[in-house]
C-alpha positions as CSV (number, residue, x, y, z in Angstrom):
1,X,15.0,1.4,18.3
2,X,14.4,2.5,14.7
3,X,17.0,4.6,12.9
4,X,16.5,8.3,13.2
5,X,17.0,10.8,10.4
6,X,19.9,13.2,10.8
7,X,19.0,16.8,10.1
8,X,22.5,18.5,9.9
9,X,21.6,20.3,6.7
10,X,21.1,17.1,4.8
11,X,18.0,18.4,3.1
12,X,16.9,20.1,0.0
13,X,14.3,22.8,0.4
14,X,12.5,24.7,-2.3
15,X,9.0,26.2,-3.0
16,X,7.1,25.5,-6.2
17,X,6.5,28.9,-7.5
18,X,6.2,28.2,-11.2
19,X,2.8,29.1,-12.6
20,X,1.7,30.5,-9.2
21,X,-1.8,31.3,-10.6
22,X,-2.4,27.5,-10.6
23,X,-2.2,27.2,-6.8
24,X,-5.2,28.8,-5.2
25,X,-5.5,28.0,-1.6
26,X,-3.6,24.7,-1.8
27,X,-4.9,22.6,1.1
28,X,-3.9,19.0,0.5
29,X,-1.3,17.0,-1.5
30,X,-0.9,13.4,-2.5
31,X,1.7,11.5,-4.6
32,X,0.3,9.6,-7.6
33,X,2.9,6.8,-8.0
34,X,1.5,5.3,-11.2
35,X,1.8,8.6,-13.0
36,X,4.9,10.1,-11.3
37,X,3.2,13.3,-10.2
38,X,1.8,15.1,-7.2
39,X,-1.8,16.1,-7.0
40,X,-2.8,19.3,-5.0
41,X,-6.3,20.3,-3.9
42,X,-7.1,23.9,-4.5
43,X,-9.6,24.9,-1.8
44,X,-10.3,28.3,-3.3
45,X,-11.2,27.6,-6.9
46,X,-12.5,24.0,-7.1
47,X,-9.5,22.4,-8.8
48,X,-7.0,19.6,-8.3
49,X,-3.6,20.6,-9.8
50,X,-1.1,18.1,-11.1
51,X,2.6,18.7,-10.7
52,X,4.9,16.5,-12.8
53,X,8.5,15.5,-12.0
54,X,9.9,18.6,-13.6
55,X,7.7,20.9,-11.6
56,X,5.3,21.7,-14.4
57,X,1.7,22.4,-13.3
58,X,-1.5,21.4,-15.1
59,X,-5.1,21.2,-14.2
60,X,-6.1,17.6,-13.4
61,X,-9.7,18.4,-12.6
62,X,-11.7,21.6,-12.4
63,X,-15.3,22.5,-11.5
64,X,-15.2,20.6,-8.3
65,X,-18.0,21.8,-6.0
66,X,-17.8,22.2,-3.0
67,X,-14.0,23.0,-3.2
68,X,-11.7,20.0,-2.4
69,X,-9.8,19.8,0.9
70,X,-8.3,16.5,2.0
71,X,-7.1,14.1,-0.7
72,X,-6.4,10.4,-0.6
73,X,-5.4,8.0,-3.4
74,X,-6.7,4.4,-3.3
75,X,-6.0,2.3,-6.4
76,X,-6.8,4.3,-9.5
77,X,-9.0,6.8,-7.8
78,X,-8.2,10.1,-5.9
79,X,-10.8,10.8,-3.2
80,X,-11.5,14.4,-2.1
81,X,-13.3,15.9,0.9
82,X,-15.9,18.3,-0.7
83,X,-18.1,20.0,1.9
84,X,-20.3,17.1,3.3
85,X,-19.4,14.7,0.5
86,X,-16.6,12.4,-0.5
87,X,-16.0,12.6,-4.3
88,X,-13.7,10.3,-6.3
89,X,-12.0,10.9,-9.6
90,X,-10.3,8.4,-12.0
91,X,-6.6,9.0,-12.1
92,X,-6.4,8.3,-15.8
93,X,-9.5,10.1,-17.1
94,X,-10.3,12.5,-14.2
95,X,-13.9,11.4,-14.6
96,X,-16.0,11.4,-11.4
97,X,-16.5,7.8,-10.3
98,X,-17.5,8.3,-6.6
99,X,-19.9,10.6,-4.9
100,X,-21.2,9.9,-1.4
101,X,-23.2,12.4,0.7
102,X,-22.3,11.9,4.4
103,X,-24.6,14.8,5.4
104,X,-21.5,16.1,7.2
105,X,-20.8,19.7,7.9
106,X,-17.2,20.3,6.8
107,X,-15.0,17.3,5.8
108,X,-11.4,18.1,6.1
109,X,-8.9,15.3,6.5
110,X,-9.0,11.8,4.9
111,X,-7.0,8.6,5.0
112,X,-7.5,4.9,4.0
113,X,-6.6,1.5,5.6
114,X,-5.7,-0.4,2.4
115,X,-8.6,-2.8,2.9
116,X,-11.4,-0.8,1.3
117,X,-12.3,1.8,3.8
118,X,-11.8,5.6,3.9
119,X,-11.8,7.6,7.1
120,X,-12.5,11.3,7.2
121,X,-12.7,14.1,9.8
122,X,-15.7,16.5,10.1
123,X,-13.9,19.7,11.3
124,X,-17.1,21.6,12.2
125,X,-19.2,18.8,13.7
126,X,-16.3,17.2,15.5
127,X,-16.8,13.7,14.1
128,X,-14.9,11.0,12.3
129,X,-16.6,8.9,9.6
130,X,-15.8,5.6,8.0
131,X,-16.8,5.0,4.4
132,X,-16.9,1.6,2.6
133,X,-15.6,2.2,-0.9
134,X,-17.2,-0.8,-2.4
135,X,-20.7,-0.3,-1.0
136,X,-20.6,3.5,-0.5
137,X,-22.1,2.9,3.0
138,X,-20.8,4.9,5.9
139,X,-21.0,5.3,9.7
140,X,-19.8,7.6,12.4
141,X,-16.8,6.2,14.2
142,X,-16.5,9.1,16.7
143,X,-18.6,12.0,17.7
144,X,-18.8,14.8,20.3
145,X,-15.0,15.2,20.1
146,X,-13.7,18.0,22.3
147,X,-11.6,19.7,19.6
148,X,-12.0,20.0,15.9
149,X,-10.2,17.1,14.2
150,X,-8.2,18.0,11.2
151,X,-5.5,15.9,9.5
152,X,-5.8,12.1,9.9
153,X,-3.6,9.1,9.0
154,X,-4.0,5.3,9.3
155,X,-1.5,3.6,11.5
156,X,-1.7,-0.1,10.5
157,X,1.0,-1.2,13.0
158,X,-1.2,-0.2,15.9
159,X,-4.5,-0.7,14.2
160,X,-5.5,2.9,14.8
161,X,-6.2,6.3,13.3
162,X,-4.0,9.1,14.4
163,X,-5.3,12.7,14.0
164,X,-4.3,16.2,14.9
165,X,-6.6,18.9,16.2
166,X,-7.3,22.6,16.0
167,X,-7.0,25.0,19.0
168,X,-4.6,25.9,21.7
169,X,-2.0,23.3,22.8
170,X,-3.6,21.1,20.2
171,X,-3.5,17.5,21.2
172,X,-2.6,14.5,18.9
173,X,-5.1,11.8,19.4
174,X,-5.8,8.2,18.4
175,X,-9.0,6.3,17.5
176,X,-8.5,2.6,18.1
177,X,-10.2,0.6,15.3
178,X,-10.9,-2.3,17.6
179,X,-13.4,-0.5,19.8
180,X,-13.6,3.1,18.4
181,X,-12.2,4.5,21.6
182,X,-10.6,7.9,21.4
183,X,-7.7,9.0,23.6
184,X,-4.8,11.5,23.8
185,X,-1.4,10.5,22.6
186,X,0.2,13.8,23.6
187,X,-0.8,17.4,24.1
188,X,1.5,19.6,22.1
189,X,2.7,23.1,22.8
190,X,1.5,24.3,19.4
191,X,-1.7,25.9,18.3
192,X,-3.9,25.0,15.3
193,X,-2.3,21.8,14.0
194,X,-3.5,21.0,10.4
195,X,-1.7,18.0,8.8
196,X,0.0,14.8,9.9
197,X,2.4,12.4,8.0
198,X,4.8,9.6,8.8
199,X,8.0,8.2,7.2
200,X,9.3,4.6,6.9
201,X,11.2,4.9,10.2
202,X,8.0,5.7,12.1
203,X,8.8,9.3,12.6
204,X,5.8,11.7,12.7
205,X,5.5,15.1,11.1
206,X,2.9,17.7,12.2
207,X,2.1,21.0,10.5
208,X,1.1,23.9,12.7
209,X,-0.1,27.4,12.0
210,X,1.1,29.0,15.2
211,X,4.8,28.9,14.2
212,X,4.2,28.2,10.5
213,X,6.5,25.2,10.8
214,X,6.7,21.4,10.6
215,X,7.5,19.6,13.8
216,X,8.9,16.1,13.8
217,X,8.4,13.6,16.6
218,X,10.0,10.2,16.9
219,X,8.1,6.9,16.7
220,X,6.8,7.2,20.2
221,X,5.8,10.9,19.8
222,X,8.7,12.1,21.9
223,X,11.7,14.5,21.2
224,X,9.9,17.1,19.1
225,X,12.0,19.3,16.8
226,X,11.0,21.9,14.2
227,X,12.5,20.8,10.9
228,X,11.0,23.2,8.5
229,X,10.4,27.0,9.0
230,X,9.1,30.0,7.2
231,X,5.9,28.5,5.9
232,X,2.6,30.2,5.5
233,X,-0.4,28.3,7.0
234,X,1.0,24.8,6.2
235,X,-2.0,22.5,5.6
236,X,-2.4,18.8,5.0
237,X,1.1,17.4,4.4
238,X,2.3,14.2,2.7
239,X,5.5,12.2,3.2
240,X,6.7,10.5,0.0
241,X,8.6,7.5,1.3
242,X,9.9,6.6,-2.2
243,X,11.9,9.8,-2.5
244,X,12.2,10.7,1.2
245,X,10.4,14.0,0.6
246,X,8.0,15.9,2.7
247,X,5.4,17.9,0.7
248,X,3.7,20.9,2.3
249,X,0.9,23.0,0.8
250,X,1.1,26.6,2.0
251,X,-2.5,27.7,1.9
252,X,-1.6,31.2,3.0
253,X,0.7,32.2,0.1
254,X,-0.3,29.7,-2.7
255,X,2.9,27.7,-2.8
256,X,3.9,24.1,-2.2
257,X,7.2,23.4,-0.4
258,X,9.2,20.2,-0.6
259,X,11.8,19.1,1.9
260,X,14.2,16.2,1.1
261,X,15.7,14.1,3.9
262,X,19.0,12.3,3.6
263,X,18.9,11.4,-0.1
264,X,19.2,14.1,-2.7
265,X,16.3,13.0,-4.9
266,X,15.7,15.6,-7.6
267,X,13.5,13.8,-10.0
268,X,11.1,10.9,-10.4
269,X,11.5,8.3,-13.1
270,X,11.1,4.6,-13.9
271,X,14.3,3.4,-15.5
272,X,15.8,1.1,-12.9
273,X,16.7,-2.1,-14.9
274,X,15.1,-5.0,-13.0
275,X,13.5,-8.2,-14.1
276,X,10.3,-9.7,-12.7
277,X,9.1,-13.1,-14.0
278,X,5.3,-13.0,-13.8
279,X,5.4,-16.8,-13.1
280,X,7.3,-16.1,-9.9
281,X,4.4,-14.0,-8.4
282,X,2.4,-16.3,-6.1
283,X,0.1,-16.2,-3.1
284,X,0.3,-18.8,-0.5
285,X,1.0,-19.8,3.1
286,X,3.3,-17.3,5.0
287,X,6.6,-18.4,6.4
288,X,6.0,-16.7,9.7
289,X,3.4,-14.9,11.8
290,X,0.8,-13.9,9.2
291,X,-1.5,-16.4,7.5
292,X,-0.6,-15.8,3.8
293,X,1.7,-13.8,1.6
294,X,2.3,-12.6,-1.9
295,X,5.8,-13.6,-3.0
296,X,7.6,-11.8,-5.9
297,X,11.0,-12.8,-7.1
298,X,12.9,-9.9,-8.7
299,X,16.4,-9.9,-10.3
300,X,18.8,-7.0,-10.1
301,X,20.1,-6.2,-13.6
302,X,20.9,-2.6,-12.9
303,X,24.7,-3.0,-13.0
304,X,24.9,-1.7,-9.4
305,X,25.0,-3.3,-6.0
306,X,22.3,-2.1,-3.6
307,X,22.2,-1.7,0.2
308,X,18.8,-2.2,1.9
309,X,16.5,-2.3,-1.2
310,X,12.9,-1.3,-0.4
311,X,9.6,-2.0,-2.1
312,X,6.2,-0.4,-1.8
313,X,3.1,-2.3,-2.9
314,X,0.0,-0.3,-3.7
315,X,-3.1,-2.4,-4.3
316,X,-5.5,-1.4,-7.1
317,X,-8.3,-3.7,-6.1
318,X,-10.2,-4.2,-2.9
319,X,-9.3,-7.2,-0.8
320,X,-11.9,-10.0,-0.5
321,X,-13.8,-10.3,2.7
322,X,-11.8,-11.6,5.6
323,X,-8.4,-10.6,4.2
324,X,-6.4,-7.7,5.6
325,X,-2.8,-6.4,5.1
326,X,-0.6,-7.5,8.0
327,X,1.1,-4.8,10.1
328,X,4.6,-5.9,9.0
329,X,3.7,-5.1,5.3
330,X,2.3,-1.6,5.9
331,X,4.3,1.0,3.9
332,X,7.8,0.2,2.9
333,X,9.1,-3.3,2.8
334,X,12.9,-3.7,3.2
335,X,13.6,-7.0,1.4
336,X,17.4,-7.3,1.8
337,X,20.4,-5.9,3.6
338,X,22.3,-6.1,0.3
339,X,21.4,-6.8,-3.3
340,X,24.2,-7.5,-5.7
341,X,24.0,-7.1,-9.5
342,X,22.4,-10.2,-11.2
343,X,21.2,-11.5,-7.8
344,X,17.5,-12.5,-7.4
345,X,15.7,-11.7,-4.1
346,X,12.1,-12.4,-3.0
347,X,9.8,-9.6,-1.9
348,X,7.2,-10.8,0.6
349,X,3.9,-9.0,1.5
350,X,2.0,-10.6,4.3
351,X,-1.8,-10.9,5.0
352,X,-4.1,-12.1,7.7
353,X,-6.9,-14.2,6.3
354,X,-9.9,-15.2,8.5
355,X,-12.3,-16.6,5.9
356,X,-11.9,-18.8,2.8
357,X,-11.0,-16.8,-0.3
358,X,-13.2,-16.8,-3.4
359,X,-12.1,-18.8,-6.3
360,X,-9.9,-17.1,-9.0
361,X,-9.9,-13.7,-7.1
362,X,-7.4,-11.5,-9.1
363,X,-5.6,-8.7,-7.2
364,X,-3.8,-6.0,-9.1
365,X,-1.0,-4.0,-7.5
366,X,1.6,-1.4,-8.3
367,X,5.2,-2.3,-7.3
368,X,7.7,0.5,-6.6
369,X,11.3,-0.4,-5.9
370,X,14.3,1.7,-4.9
371,X,17.0,1.5,-2.2
372,X,18.0,3.2,1.0
373,X,21.7,3.6,0.6
374,X,23.1,6.1,-1.9
375,X,24.2,4.8,-5.3
376,X,24.2,6.2,-8.9
377,X,20.7,5.0,-9.4
378,X,19.1,6.6,-6.3
379,X,17.4,9.3,-8.2
380,X,15.3,6.8,-10.1
381,X,13.3,3.7,-9.3
382,X,11.3,0.9,-10.8
383,X,7.5,1.1,-11.2
384,X,5.2,-1.4,-12.8
385,X,1.8,-3.1,-12.4
386,X,1.2,-6.8,-11.8
387,X,-1.6,-9.1,-10.7
388,X,-1.9,-12.4,-8.7
389,X,-4.6,-15.0,-8.4
390,X,-5.3,-15.4,-4.7
391,X,-7.1,-18.7,-5.1
392,X,-6.8,-20.6,-8.4
393,X,-9.6,-23.1,-8.7
394,X,-9.0,-26.2,-10.8
395,X,-12.2,-27.5,-12.4
396,X,-13.8,-30.9,-12.4
397,X,-12.4,-32.0,-9.1
398,X,-13.8,-35.0,-7.2
399,X,-12.7,-34.7,-3.6
400,X,-10.7,-37.4,-1.9
401,X,-13.5,-38.8,0.2
402,X,-15.4,-39.6,-3.0
403,X,-13.0,-42.4,-4.1
404,X,-10.7,-44.9,-2.5
405,X,-7.4,-44.3,-4.3
406,X,-5.7,-43.1,-1.1
407,X,-3.9,-40.2,-2.7
408,X,-1.4,-38.2,-0.6
409,X,1.3,-35.5,-1.1
410,X,4.2,-35.1,1.4
411,X,6.1,-33.3,2.7
412,X,3.8,-30.3,2.4
413,X,5.1,-27.6,2.4
414,X,8.0,-28.9,0.3
415,X,11.5,-27.6,-0.4
416,X,13.8,-29.9,-2.4
417,X,11.4,-32.7,-3.3
418,X,7.9,-34.0,-2.8
419,X,6.5,-37.5,-2.9
420,X,3.1,-38.3,-4.3
421,X,1.7,-41.6,-3.1
422,X,-1.3,-43.5,-4.6
423,X,-1.5,-47.2,-3.9
424,X,-3.9,-48.1,-6.8
425,X,-3.0,-45.5,-9.4
426,X,-0.6,-47.6,-11.4
427,X,-3.3,-50.2,-11.9
428,X,-5.7,-47.6,-13.2
429,X,-3.2,-46.0,-15.7
430,X,-3.6,-42.7,-13.8
431,X,-1.7,-39.6,-14.8
432,X,-0.2,-37.1,-12.3
433,X,-0.2,-33.4,-13.3
434,X,1.0,-30.3,-11.5
435,X,-0.6,-26.9,-12.2
436,X,0.9,-23.6,-11.1
437,X,-0.9,-20.5,-9.8
438,X,-1.4,-19.2,-13.3
439,X,-3.2,-22.4,-14.3
440,X,-0.3,-23.7,-16.4
441,X,0.7,-27.4,-16.4
442,X,4.4,-27.6,-15.4
443,X,4.8,-31.3,-14.8
444,X,3.1,-34.6,-15.8
445,X,3.9,-38.3,-15.4
446,X,2.2,-41.7,-15.6
447,X,2.0,-43.6,-12.4
448,X,4.2,-46.7,-12.9
449,X,4.6,-47.4,-9.2
450,X,2.7,-46.4,-6.1
451,X,5.0,-43.4,-5.6
452,X,6.1,-40.5,-7.8
453,X,8.8,-38.0,-6.8
454,X,8.4,-34.3,-7.8
455,X,11.5,-32.2,-8.3
456,X,10.3,-29.2,-6.4
457,X,13.8,-27.8,-5.8
458,X,13.6,-26.4,-9.4
459,X,10.2,-24.7,-8.9
460,X,9.6,-21.2,-7.8
461,X,8.1,-20.8,-4.3
462,X,4.4,-20.6,-4.3
463,X,1.1,-22.5,-4.5
464,X,0.7,-25.5,-6.9
465,X,-2.1,-28.0,-7.4
466,X,-1.3,-31.7,-7.7
467,X,-3.9,-33.4,-9.8
468,X,-4.7,-37.1,-10.3
469,X,-6.2,-37.7,-13.7
470,X,-7.9,-40.9,-14.9
471,X,-7.1,-42.6,-18.3
472,X,-10.2,-40.9,-19.8
473,X,-9.1,-37.4,-18.8
474,X,-11.3,-37.0,-15.7
475,X,-9.8,-35.2,-12.7
476,X,-10.2,-37.6,-9.8
477,X,-8.5,-35.7,-7.1
478,X,-6.6,-32.4,-6.5
479,X,-4.5,-31.4,-3.6
480,X,-2.8,-28.0,-2.9
481,X,1.0,-28.1,-2.6
482,X,3.1,-25.3,-1.1
483,X,6.7,-25.0,-2.3
484,X,9.0,-22.9,-0.1
């Protein structure tokens, strides 16, 4: 059973009232990790408002028509439901970079699956659409729904969309992505449910207009409890797992409320002293269940000992075809039960891969790191952007079947050492070279015997290429080596 949040007044509640004129029918809110700010969609004046860590409000984008409702950030773009269209705006420049007409009636809620798709609800036509970000193609996933669908969220653990509905005793429903089937999860006792969010423990939060409150359910949609009261038409909510904060736009009185759980976060910053060696970032075979993983080694140089450090990886590029984020890597990744000062730990993000990956496919991602247990650095966390080559491709390779040098690498995967065997190499004055995932040569030797031992115990875990090079510099063979 997952840990449950204790509500005995361990929360901080306040409303963002500064510059109240800037909120005008706030309908949806998202957290922009890269820029340490919240973005709020004004449904009454065609604006998206930015709220910084100090509570200052500025206009991110104005002149949006139709007015923005649901918001969703994917990579460096914020997508907005605008009437029957989905529009996207660059987070750095606010320039419009996406505009797809779904010929829908009234798009309201929106979510994404982390693999290049958006999903959006049509409140009036009672439909759910899927949109391919890369191709801008779209299709109807569900139609003729009984109630009007509103807020929607992607649940990667169960490969489904979970959405709330408008009306009396509004049900919470699921759309299974395997077959597009729609079914009830529960029927609530609340009327007119608007938004839905989830935390890192799997708890669910629902906003409803009947009681102007937020209701929390456990990870199985049982044991409902109202955790936030006195709201005014709470709309499309957002749970910031990095700061344990629930953000609630009040469309009825032009405010945004924030409720902190457990940890007294009061600000957002990026000054946690950690060290990440870019050479340690690798993509390779997973050590259990999933097919592949990104592995990142990070050193704690904060001066503090951590309990249950957590990481969140947000991808800035679309995954190649056939590659999806594994359920165990959705949302927060707890990468240790403790993390002492000066200690290095690996963060592992898992993927399922069904088709060969294209050569030299670069994947950029934002890495956020904080920890779950209180310490003097809990009000801040580490944020930075990195990239990894999913499939480095050495050039000039002649495959093994094209010569008879009988080249082998074992054991593979390797831990402490690896033996390269080539019966004829010493007679040909062949050279052995090892290339890391960044294309850098980290080891070379001339074959003086039929066997050569590689000191893999000193190498970072990841993917390497063992190359056999002739005396004239031609690459004769290359084999992939995985180091654990």
